[in-house]
N, C-alpha and C positions, 0 to 999 in steps of 0.2 A: 779521215772523215771528209770526203769530197765537198759536202755541202758547206763546210766552213770556209772554203776558198772560192766558192762560186761567185760571191759578190766581188771579191778581189780580182778575179780573172776578168770579169766584165769591166771593172774599173781600169785595169791594165790596158785592155784593148782600146778603151775610149781615150784615156788620158796619158798612158804610159806609166811606168813605175815611178812613184814619187821618191824623194830622198830627203834626208836631213843634211844641212850644210852648217858648219861651225868652224871656229878658229881654235886650235888647240893651244896648250901652254907655250909651245915654241913658235906661236904666231903663224902656223901653217894652216892653210885651208883644208878642211876635211869634209868628206861626204860619205854617206852610207845609205844604200838603197833600203826601202821598206817593202820588200817583196813578200815577206811573211810576217815575222814578229821580231822586234829588236828590244834589247834590254839596255837601260841606262842606269849606271850606278858606280860606286867606288871600287867594286871588285867583281860582282856578278859571277861568283864561283860556279863552275860547271857549265857555263854557257859558251858555246862556240864563239871564237873571236870574231867571226864574220857577222855575228848577230848581237854584239854587245858594244856599247860605247862606255869607256871608262873615264870618269871625271874624278881626278885625284884631289879631292877637296874634303876636308874633315866635316863640312856641313852636309855633305852628300851621303845618303845611306848606302849600305853595301848593295842593296837591290832597291833602287830609288823609284824607277818608273818603267813601264812597258808601253810600247807602241805596237798595235796590232790591227788587223782588219776585223770588223764586226761581220756577222752573217748578212747584214744588209748592205755590205760593201762600203761602209764608212771607215775612215782611218781614225783610230781611237787611241788616246793616251790615257793611261790609268796610273795614278800616283799610289805608291806603296811606302812612302817615306815618313820620317819623323819631322822634317822641316818644311815639307810641302813643295809644290811645283807651280810656277806661274805660266799661264798660257795667255798671251796678250795682257789683258787687265783682269783676268780671272784667276783667283788663287784656288788651287786644288789641294785638299787634304787627303790623308790616307784613305784609299777606297774610292775616291772620286774619279770620274772619267770625263773626257771632253772630246767632242768631234773635231778633228783637225781639218783645216782647209789650206789651200795654197796661200803662202805668205804669212801664216801664223808664226809667232815667235814664242818658243818655249824657253823659259829661264829656270835653270837648276843651279842654285848657288850663284856663282859669278859667270857661269857658262851659258851662252845664248845659242840656241839652235833655230834655224829657219827651215820651215817646211816648204818644199818646192815640188810642184807638179809641172810637167813630167820631165824626166831626163834620166840618164844612166848614172851610176855612182860607183865609187870604189870603197873598199872596206876601210873602216877606221882602224888605226893602229892599236895594239894592246896597251894596257896600262898596268897599274899595280894596286895592291890593296892596302888599306890601313885597318888596324884592328878594331878601332871603336869610332863611333860617330859622335862628333861634338854637336850637342843640341844647342841651337842658337836661341837666345832669349832677347828679342828685339822689341823696341817700342814702336808701335805703328798707330797711325790715325785710322779709325774705323767708324763706319756707320753701322750700328747694330739694329736688327729687326727681330723682335720676339712676338710671335703670334700664339696667344694662350687661349685654349678652349675654356669657356665659362659653363659651369653646370655639368662638367664631365663626370664628377664623382656620383652625382645623383643618377645620371643616365646609366653608368656602369653597374650601379646597385640593382637596377630594375631590368637589366638585360643580361643575356648570357655573354660569356667571354668572347665567343665567336661573333656575336652581333656587334659588340663593342669594337672588336678588332676590325671588322669590315668597315665601320664608319671611320675610325681613326686612320686606317690604312689609306682610304680614299682621300681624306683631308691631307694627310702628310705627303702622299704622292703628288697630288695636284699642287700643293704649296711648294714642294721641292722643285717641280717643273717650272713654276713661276720664278723662283729664285735663280735657277739656271738660265732661264730665258733673259732675265735682266742682269746677267753677268755677276751674280752674287755667289757666295760660298755657304753651303749648309754646314754649320758648326756642330749642331747636336739636335736630337729629339729628346727634350727634357720632360719626361712624363707626358703631359698633355699639351706641351708647347713645342713649337718649331723655332729654333734659334739659328739665325743666319747673319752674315755680315758682308760688308763691302769694304775692302781695304783701300785707303787713300795712300798707303805707304807712308811717306814722311811729311807730307804737307796736305792741307785741305784741298779737296777737289770737288767743286760743285756737282759735277756729273755723277759722282759716286752716290752722293746723298739723293740726287734726283732719281737715280735708278732704284734705290731702296724704297723711296716713297711710291714710285710707280708699281713696284712689286707689292707693297702693302695694299694699295688700292685694288690691284688685280686679284689678290688673295681674298679681299673682302667681297668682291663681286662673285668669285668662284664659290666661296663658302655658302652664300645664299642659294646658289644653284644646287650645291650638294645637299644641303638640308631640305630643300624642297623635294628633291628626288627621294630622300629617305622618309619623308613625312607620310607618304602613302602607306608605308609599312609600319612605321613607328611614329605615332602622333606626338609623343613627348619629345621627339628630336627637335621640335620647334622651340623647346625651352632652352636649348643650347644657344650660347652666344659666343662671342670671341672679342678679345681685346688685343690691340697691337701697340707695341711700344717701340719708338724709333729714337735713338740717341746717337750722338757723334762725339767722339773724344779720343784720348790716347789710351791705349791698352798695351799690355805686354803679351806678346805671342811667343809661346815656347811649347814644351812637351813635358808630361809627367806620367807616372805610372808605368806599368809593364807592357801595355798594349800600344801598338802603333797609332791606334785611333785616338789616344788620349792627348790630343792637341789642346793646349791651354790658351785661353784668351781671357786675361784677367785685367780688371780695371773698374773704376767707379762707374764709368759710362755703361759697362756691361750690366752691372747690378741695377742701374737706373732704368735700363730698357726692360728688364723683368718687372721692376716696380711699376713702370708705366703700363705694361700689358695687363697687370693685375688690377690697376686702377681704371683702365679704359672700360667703357660700356656701362660703368656705374653712373647713376644720375649724380650731378648734372653733366657728366663728361660724355665725350663722343667715343666711337670705337677705335679710332687711330689717334694716339697721342704722340707728339714729338717734342723734343727738348729745344731750348732757345738756340743752341748752336746749329742744330739741323734746320730750324726755321730761318735763320739768317742765310743759309746756303740756298734754300729752295723757295724763298718768299716771292720771287719773280715768276715761279713756275706753277705754283699751286695756290688755291684759296685756303687761307689759314685763319683760324679764330683764336685769339688770345684768351686763354682761360684763367690767367692770373697765376698766383703762386700756390703751389700744392705742397703739403707736408710730406717729406720723404719718410717712409716707414723705417724705424730703427735708427733715425737720425734726428738731430735737432734742427737741421736746415730745411729750407723750402726751395723748390725749383719752379721756375716759370715754365708753364706747359702751354702748348698750342695744339689745337685740333686740326688734323688734316681732313679736309672735306672734299 
């Protein structure tokens, strides 16, 4: 199919063929050209050795990720793994993609790949396979963002499934674009909520919490535009609202279930983000609520309002809540 390579050929003429550069287990420098499509994994069975990079690590899935050219001529990495892929400071889960640029660093397990434009390359050597993938369960510090549609049940009762789908599709797509733009990771679409997170890895980083807050504010702005656009056709769409919950804390990241997409992010801070999103937009609260730890990280960057202690549903404790305005 020639049109699939049209963008790549233009890119090649302008910048030359890019390549990946990394150091293998024997501390030897390796390179592989990205002239078509390459595969990264622990075995990559059935793939030509000239188009695969073997990473012999039990945390790496047999078919972990692919790098290919999009029809628009962009170099694209797509994760297909159980333990995820890092590109710079962005964490990709199974099915997620990322546009690669010169100098980007891809991290898969302990192996680091640098994306370089342009130059020629040589094929990476063959590796070997291991029968099973060891799923890592690691504690990470994350800032969670949950955006929950309010009044969704009532809207879906009075509209056809296709009408409801059209609205939700636009909200989810626009919100997902915002998360990607601010270097976050989409974890899940939980019913009428969008759950995303920003990983700090092992220590708190102010910039991650700031990015999450910026994403929430941008989503709030976009929501008003979306609802105004649908209001001409469905007047009751203006009855819909949204609540955002932002929390920061330690969570366990792992994998469960039989699907690759079943990446687990478990922790009290995750539950609290969903609770805040359900509480937000209810009087006397505001639409975006953040926890005390997030507030400490971003207090110099945003206007915050201390709303005091709020009872956490299903718990005897109270949490201090701040409004992001």
